[in-house]
C-alpha positions in Angstrom: 5.1 17.9 33.5 1.7 19.0 34.9 2.0 22.3 33.2 2.4 20.7 29.8 -0.5 18.4 30.5 -2.7 21.3 31.3 -1.7 23.1 28.1 -2.3 20.0 26.1 -5.8 19.5 27.6 -6.7 23.1 26.9 -5.5 22.9 23.3 -7.4 19.6 22.7 -10.5 21.1 24.3 -10.3 24.2 22.2 -9.9 22.1 19.0 -13.0 20.1 19.9 -15.0 23.2 20.8 -13.8 24.9 17.6 -15.2 22.0 15.6 -18.5 21.7 17.4 -21.6 22.9 15.6 -23.2 26.1 16.9 -27.0 26.3 16.8 -29.6 29.0 17.3 -33.3 28.5 18.1 -35.8 29.7 15.5 -39.6 29.5 15.0 -41.9 28.7 12.1 -45.3 30.4 12.2 -48.3 29.0 10.4 -51.3 31.4 10.6 -54.8 30.2 11.4 -57.1 29.7 8.4 -60.2 31.4 9.9 -60.8 35.1 9.4 -61.5 35.4 13.2 -58.0 33.9 13.9 -56.3 36.3 11.5 -58.0 39.3 13.2 -56.8 37.8 16.5 -53.2 37.8 15.2 -53.4 41.6 14.6 -54.1 42.0 18.3 -51.0 39.8 19.0 -48.8 41.9 16.8 -50.1 45.1 18.4 -49.3 43.7 21.9 -45.8 42.7 20.7 -45.1 46.2 19.4 -46.3 47.7 22.8 -44.3 45.2 24.7 -41.1 45.9 22.7 -41.6 49.7 23.1 -42.2 49.4 26.9 -39.1 47.1 27.2 -37.0 49.6 25.3 -38.2 52.5 27.5 -37.4 50.5 30.7 -33.9 49.6 29.4 -33.2 53.2 28.5 -34.3 54.4 32.0 -32.2 51.6 33.6 -29.2 52.6 31.5 -29.6 56.2 32.6 -29.7 55.1 36.2 -26.6 52.9 35.6 -24.7 55.9 34.3 -25.7 58.0 37.3 -24.6 55.2 39.7 -21.3 54.9 37.8 -20.6 58.6 38.3 -21.0 58.1 42.0 -18.8 55.0 42.1 -16.0 56.3 39.8 -14.1 58.5 42.3 -13.7 55.6 44.8 -12.7 53.2 42.1 -10.1 55.5 40.7 -8.7 56.0 44.2 -8.5 52.3 44.7 -7.0 51.5 41.3 -3.3 52.3 42.0 -3.2 49.9 45.0 -4.9 47.2 42.9 -2.4 47.7 40.1 0.5 47.7 42.6 -0.7 44.3 44.0 -0.9 42.9 40.5 2.6 44.2 39.6 4.1 42.6 42.8 2.4 39.3 42.0 3.6 39.4 38.4 7.2 40.2 39.4 7.1 37.3 41.9 5.9 35.0 39.0 8.7 36.3 36.7 11.3 35.6 39.4 9.9 32.1 40.0 9.9 31.5 36.2 13.6 32.6 36.0 14.5 30.2 38.8 12.5 27.4 37.2 14.3 27.8 33.9 17.7 28.0 35.6 16.9 24.8 37.4 15.7 23.2 34.2 19.0 24.2 32.4 21.0 22.7 35.3 18.9 19.5 35.2 19.3 19.1 31.5 23.1 19.6 31.8 23.4 17.1 34.5 21.2 14.6 32.6 23.4 14.7 29.5 26.6 14.2 31.6 25.0 11.4 33.7 23.6 9.6 30.6 27.0 9.7 28.8 28.9 8.4 31.8 26.2 5.8 32.5 26.4 4.4 28.9 30.2 4.5 29.0 30.0 2.3 32.1 28.2 -0.4 30.1 24.6 0.1 31.1 21.8 0.3 28.6 20.6 3.8 27.6 16.9 3.4 28.7 18.1 2.1 32.1 20.4 5.2 32.5 17.5 7.5 31.7 15.2 5.7 34.1 17.8 5.9 36.9 18.5 9.6 36.4 14.9 10.5 36.3 14.2 8.6 39.5 17.1 10.4 41.3 16.8 13.9 40.0 13.4 14.6 38.6 11.9 15.4 42.0 14.2 18.4 42.2 12.4 20.1 39.3 9.1 21.7 40.3 6.2 22.4 37.9 6.5 25.4 35.8 5.1 28.5 37.6 1.7 29.7 36.3 0.2 33.2 36.3 -3.1 34.0 34.7 -4.3 37.0 36.7 -5.3 39.7 34.2 -3.8 43.2 34.6 -6.4 45.4 36.3 -7.9 48.0 34.0 -8.2 51.6 35.0 -11.9 52.3 35.7 -13.7 54.7 33.3 -17.2 56.0 33.3 -18.0 53.9 30.3 -16.6 50.7 31.8 -18.4 51.2 35.1 -21.6 52.1 33.4 -21.4 48.9 31.3 -20.7 46.8 34.4 -23.7 48.1 36.3 -25.9 48.0 33.2 -25.0 44.3 32.7 -26.1 43.3 36.1 -29.1 45.6 36.5 -30.7 46.1 33.1 -32.6 43.5 31.1 -33.1 43.8 27.3 -35.3 40.7 27.1 -38.7 41.3 28.6 -40.2 38.1 27.2 -42.1 39.8 24.5 -41.4 37.1 21.9 -42.5 34.3 24.2 -45.7 36.2 25.0 -46.3 36.7 21.3 -45.9 33.0 20.6 -48.5 32.2 23.3 -50.9 34.7 21.8 -50.2 33.4 18.3 -51.1 29.9 19.4 -54.2 31.0 21.3 -55.5 32.6 18.0 -55.3 29.2 16.3 -51.9 29.6 14.7 -49.2 27.0 14.8 -45.7 27.7 16.2 -42.9 25.2 15.6 -39.5 25.5 17.3 -36.5 24.4 15.4 -32.7 24.4 15.8 -30.7 26.0 13.0 -27.0 25.4 12.6 -25.1 28.7 12.1 -21.4 27.6 12.5 -19.3 24.5 12.0 -22.3 22.8 10.5 -22.0 19.0 9.8 
């Protein structure tokens, strides 16, 4: 059945992904040898600290705005939630009815199959031929197993709406590290990028 094939593909895919190595990017820093270069690095470190502080301040301000916007959005979201939940419940109930009907048809199909195969073998035909004939005549009557993967809508909260807005509006990465690496190299230091395995390592 198509449903079983999909499940099998997902299971196999998850097994492969579970076994795949997971890497993270890291950097090795070799400072310059000259005194002038070392003094230059102090300037890079100072800029990095300033950049990180500015980035943190911007993120805090953005988070505060996200919470303010969430407070404005929440009443309308709470008002719309019961209808969304009702739509989901109707869809879920329709799926359960389809599932019951599918399982009933499957039971009838299996019952007919056993009776047909027994009579077919008793008539002198080979078992595999009986199976093939029954499958050709009756299998089209069985549809694919119904499928339902729509998650139940969650009741909106101030925290969840703030987190949603923050995720799409606020950026925690201001590129400070990349700017620092450029500054480090400009001072005569050497920056090497490397991949480090952190999970499922070979």
